[in-house]
C-alpha positions, 0 to 999 in steps of 0.5 A: 116567834123570832124572841124579838119581843121589845121589836114586837112590841114596837111594831104593835104601836108603830100599827096602833099609829097608822091605824088612827091615820087609816085602815090596817088590817085586824090580821097584823095584830093576831099575828105579831099576837101568835108570836109573842103567846098571847092568845087570848089576844091572837083571838080578839084581834082575828074575831077582829077581822072576822068582824070586818070579814078581812080577806086575809081570813082565807088563810087561817086553814092552811097557814102554819102560822095558826098554828099554836091555835087550831086546837082552841075551840075558838078556831073551829067557831070562828073557822065557822064565821068566816065561812070556812 
């Protein structure tokens, strides 16, 4: 969101590398994609978080970082899938 796309891409690569050795919550990648304005990829990773029953999904309704996604019909589906 700060405009540092190169740093965001670097973080995505670090998360990918780390995920080869241990579990990494899909929420981290979703948040980076939200910051990059890539809603498609953000929803892809939020769906994975839902599949994993990630406890961070509890913040979907409250955290303003998700504001840019709220008007998308997929967000309502995600809330329902996550039991929110």
